[in-house]
BATITI-405070 format. One line per 8 residues: number of its first residue (from 1); their letters; for each residue y, z, x of C-alpha. Coordinates in steps of 0.001 Angstrom, whole numbers. Layout:
N
NUM	a	Y Z X; ...
This chain:
393
1	mtestars	19816 66241 148054; 19533 62809 146514; 16114 61118 146177; 16374 58917 149312; 17551 61933 151411; 14481 63752 150406; 12353 61075 151565; 13717 60537 154882
9	vpaaatgp	13194 64306 155793; 9955 65203 157580; 7102 66664 156052; 7326 69964 158229; 11147 70481 157057; 10280 70313 153561; 9144 73981 153490; 5905 75527 154704
17	veaslpph	3544 72620 154245; 1252 73181 156788; -1122 75849 155461; -1628 78958 157583; -5710 79157 158415; -7447 81741 157074; -9305 84194 159304; -12789 82824 158924
25	erggrlvs	-11186 79547 160147; -9279 80472 163249; -12674 81636 164724; -14352 78599 163048; -14283 76622 165972; -16928 78153 167881; -19020 78949 165064; -18717 75004 163872
33	allpglpq	-19838 73807 167356; -22851 76309 167155; -23930 75872 163555; -22435 73121 161684; -21695 73785 157965; -21374 77649 158579; -17630 78067 158308; -17399 75761 155124
41	llagrwsv	-19982 78080 153639; -17992 80953 154621; -14943 79437 153092; -16631 79152 149615; -17183 75645 150103; -21061 75971 149900; -21797 72271 148554; -20631 70448 151698
49	galallvw	-21129 73493 153763; -25024 73593 152754; -25254 69775 153146; -24080 70184 156919; -26128 72874 157781; -29236 71517 156053; -28932 68185 158303; -28019 69761 161445
57	tgcvwila	-30902 72723 161254; -33428 69660 159968; -32483 67642 163058; -32618 70471 165470; -35941 71810 164257; -37577 68034 164757; -36150 68289 168348; -37754 71462 168921
65	arsgrvta	-41065 71397 167115; -41492 67230 167656; -40262 67047 171045; -43091 64796 172245; -42629 62363 169496; -39121 61884 169926; -39476 61294 173515; -42228 58789 172662
73	aaggawde	-40269 57100 169801; -37864 55163 171973; -40795 52698 173087; -42636 52961 169693; -42762 50813 166408; -39736 49923 164391; -40062 52850 161920; -40099 55295 165043
81	rlalgtla	-36944 53851 166672; -35196 54129 163372; -36182 57610 162984; -34977 58266 166298; -31553 56631 165490; -31273 58741 162333; -32119 61813 164224; -29306 61295 166549
89	aglvlawg	-26760 60002 163721; -27570 63144 161790; -26722 65555 164823; -23666 63862 165407; -22328 63351 162051; -23027 67009 161031; -21628 68406 164087; -18594 66189 164201
97	wswrdvvr	-17703 66417 160519; -17800 70215 160443; -16022 70426 163816; -13337 68067 162428; -12866 69753 159244; -12261 72991 160863; -9974 72088 163678; -7595 69438 161835
105	prvakqvg	-4631 71173 160000; -4547 71313 156393; -1713 69974 155059; -573 70751 151441; 24 67713 149069; 3788 67692 147589; 2656 65311 145144; 192 64545 142734
113	vsprdlav	-3690 64420 143390; -5275 61185 143264; -8092 60593 140554; -10868 60074 143150; -9617 63721 144388; -10074 65000 140947; -13595 63714 140557; -14416 65002 143765
121	rafsknrt	-13426 68504 142837; -14892 68249 139450; -18267 67204 140830; -18232 69721 143912; -17770 72673 141084; -21005 71255 139137; -23421 73530 141238; -26481 71741 139501
129	avaglivi	-25245 68094 140313; -24570 69385 143887; -28164 70870 144279; -29567 67532 143164; -27561 65942 145731; -28739 68063 148464; -32110 67183 147145; -31726 63524 147449
137	valylial	-29933 63540 151076; -32875 65490 152177; -35494 63137 150701; -33755 60064 152282; -33684 61877 155672; -37682 62783 154991; -38096 58847 154431; -36134 57947 157646
145	lapliapy	-37703 60520 159748; -41329 60675 158649; -42788 59001 161696; -41213 62020 163625; -42155 65106 161065; -45341 64158 159669; -48440 65722 160791; -50794 63010 160972
153	dptfqgdl	-50831 59126 160493; -51107 58625 156892; -54260 56114 157079; -55805 58355 159683; -59308 59134 158429; -61121 62354 159467; -64600 63365 159332; -65733 62053 155978
161	vgeryvgl	-68551 64744 156080; -66768 67754 156844; -63014 67139 156039; -63063 65585 152375; -61434 67469 149804; -60337 70321 152331; -57938 72705 150555; -54850 74290 151815
169	sgvhplgt	-55185 75222 155292; -53338 75726 158601; -54696 72336 159880; -53916 70396 156598; -50838 72358 154509; -51536 70388 151450; -55399 69910 151819; -56889 66382 152303
177	dqfardvl	-58178 63580 149937; -61359 61575 149354; -61287 59754 152686; -60203 62756 154759; -56783 61711 154898; -53821 64590 155380; -52122 64498 151721; -48998 66267 153318
185	srllygtr	-48506 62990 155740; -49039 60552 152913; -46639 62551 150649; -43929 62248 153336; -44642 58428 153957; -44933 57963 150406; -41141 59180 150036; -40210 55705 151897
193	islligfi	-41944 53635 149437; -40597 55218 146402; -36784 55776 147315; -36926 52446 148875; -38093 50552 145615; -35640 52651 143440; -32721 52118 145813; -33001 48086 146354
201	svgisvti	-34399 47516 142690; -31311 49387 141178; -28796 47670 143525; -30068 44346 142486; -29967 45092 138701; -26342 46753 138955; -25259 43608 140863; -26166 40975 138555
209	gtllgaia	-25418 43118 135332; -22075 43878 136819; -21147 40104 137639; -22425 39053 134062; -21168 41846 131981; -17667 41368 133561; -17957 37256 133080; -18845 37931 129439
217	gflggfvd	-16235 40448 128609; -13325 38445 130152; -14103 34883 129230; -15543 35624 125588; -16327 32771 123268; -19388 30836 124098; -19955 32058 127392; -20066 35692 126213
225	glimrvvd	-22371 34886 123206; -24785 32867 125782; -24964 35827 128209; -25473 38473 125518; -28314 36432 123609; -29961 36128 127025; -29664 40220 127285; -30932 40469 123820
233	mvisfpql	-33858 38228 124736; -34740 40246 127965; -34387 43721 126058; -36649 42650 123434; -39632 42306 125578; -41670 45792 126224; -40738 46517 129743; -43834 47939 130970
241	vllitiia	-45779 44967 129406; -43680 42374 130883; -43732 44195 134202; -47619 44189 134153; -47854 40643 133197; -45500 39373 136056; -47306 41565 138771; -50604 40609 137530
249	lfepsifl	-49882 36928 137833; -49485 37364 141511; -50628 39409 144372; -49090 42959 144205; -46500 43717 147312; -43343 45693 147578; -41383 42590 147960; -42715 41465 144395
257	ivavlglt	-42129 44944 142859; -38602 45185 143783; -37949 41672 142691; -39308 42152 139417; -37764 45523 138661; -34249 44318 139930; -34310 41167 137737; -35679 43046 134396
265	lwpstari	-33367 46174 134820; -29893 44579 134777; -29324 43970 130699; -28281 47602 130089; -25878 47455 132939; -24334 44274 131606; -23684 45717 128147; -21984 48608 129748
273	vrgevlsl	-19777 46425 131956; -19045 43974 129207; -18039 46960 126619; -15702 48094 129536; -13774 44761 130613; -13530 44025 126743; -11024 47059 126814; -9689 46397 130370
281	rerefvqa	-8687 42769 129748; -5897 44051 127101; -4194 46234 129608; -766 45513 130980; -2299 45036 134738; -4635 42011 133485; -1738 40471 131666; 491 40791 134663
289	aealgysk	-2022 39199 136744; -2551 36206 134575; 1360 35935 134285; 1414 35808 138170; -1049 32872 138249; -3828 34498 139600; -7152 32748 139033; -9838 34262 136641
297	rrivlrhl	-12215 34666 139800; -9580 37118 141630; -8787 38844 138137; -12602 39728 137507; -13534 40408 141343; -10367 42372 142307; -8926 44059 138828; -11660 44273 136098
305	ipnalapv	-14802 45116 138065; -13122 47861 140397; -11862 49711 137252; -15241 49232 135387; -17510 50995 138218; -16992 54442 136954; -19778 54048 134234; -21669 51709 136468
313	ivaatlgi	-22205 54285 139088; -23396 56899 136443; -25923 54135 135217; -27113 53306 138593; -27902 56882 139558; -29834 57342 136223; -31514 54327 136773; -32985 55124 140470
321	gntivlea	-34999 58014 138466; -36157 55730 136058; -37114 53103 138483; -39013 55598 140575; -41024 56520 137544; -41730 52842 136353; -42935 52194 140308; -45024 55089 139992
329	glsflglg	-46740 54087 136780; -47571 50297 138206; -49043 52153 141348; -51029 54515 139117; -52274 51421 137245; -53357 49827 140336; -50466 47193 140244; -48130 48800 142523
337	vqpptpsw	-48276 49272 146310; -51825 48620 147579; -53774 50832 149500; -53673 52087 152285; -50003 52249 152033; -49112 55675 150737; -47427 55739 147273; -46961 58689 145384
345	gtmvadgr	-48116 56945 142030; -51232 55823 144239; -51758 59530 144977; -51611 60576 141505; -54315 58002 140551; -56630 59129 143412; -56874 62499 142107; -57358 61925 138738
353	nvllnaww	-61024 62068 138514; -61271 65352 140676; -58285 67086 139088; -60117 70115 138866; -61902 70605 141995; -59442 69006 144249; -56070 69772 142185; -53739 69219 145410
361	lstfpgla	-54280 65434 145208; -52417 64660 141914; -50370 67994 141824; -48013 67590 144777; -47240 63904 144639; -46662 64558 140842; -44343 67288 141709; -42518 65097 144050
369	ivftvlsf	-42011 62512 141375; -40762 65246 138994; -38078 66804 141326; -36644 63232 142688; -36297 62232 138996; -34660 65370 138317; -32417 65342 141181; -31212 61977 140344
377	nlvgdglr	-30536 62717 136522; -28455 65865 137626; -26325 63781 139838; -25903 61318 137367; -24923 63948 134891; -22460 65505 137231; -20932 62002 137955; -20576 61036 134332
385	daldprlr	-18604 64854 133900; -16635 64077 136999; -15386 60386 136467; -14449 60968 132840; -11258 62812 132322; -12284 63841 128915; -15238 66061 130203; -13552 67704 133087
393	s	-13102 71175 132693
């Protein structure tokens, strides 16, 4: 059979392409309809199954335990409406993905596997990285659903005489602070601040660093030297001192913290991208693009940057954890998010003077910072191993 004839033959006629479904998938439709993610867990795909099951059970619990808040959220504030939309999206996406994954026929591929599929497989086999990813997804869901799951308003003050520094109890699972505010509620709302600042700040720094690094590496010469000297100048300043100085000159706010962190963390990304572009610009596809007369802007944006994103993704994942620690440090020093807005760093600072008598004030937000940063670092390490062909097992 010639090559052209083989290409014209339908996939179904070339052999047993459509794999037969195993027993747990033949009955998986009903199970997936009732409990999304369970069929994937039974099939041994515990990472995606656990993620879908986590989202589904969490959303169902909120519907059952917080039905009154869910009903009132439609006419509430913007964060309550956002939480309601997140709840609906979580239910639909978890159920729809699990159902589609069970119902759709699995077709065996006749040709090689794409690099993206290889990276996904390698990442899914790294259990610590997948566990970190599940924790990160849970944290972002908590941040979005905080108005529906928090027991109290984070700024509500109880009886200052009888409810200050109350330990762990059924009414206040994580105790209360010096103003009789519920620590659990403030911890949940503080998740929004830390993750928001970390995500947006790293997004700004990665965008700036990627563009400047790609331009410096591709153009070279005077442009490369100028950009790299700016990078050296920014890196030469002590980062924490620079952040404290800038924030101390203006009134602290979330917008200022995001802007300062985003505009001071980009040099490391620029160096990474520049090194990748210096290697990529000598490849055949770049030379072919130049021979075809493509503009430098098109070569940089459509050919060089997409091929240099793998180390940038790893650096961004690790950078979010670093940014969360920086924000917590600034809040601890009183230069971050200002009271009464809850922040993990502010909560740690509030409990430093009563650490022996009211240990829960600093312990729980401190543990939240540790596990959040650890999860991002685990995901970053997993992405590094998955995206580098030399490190794949």
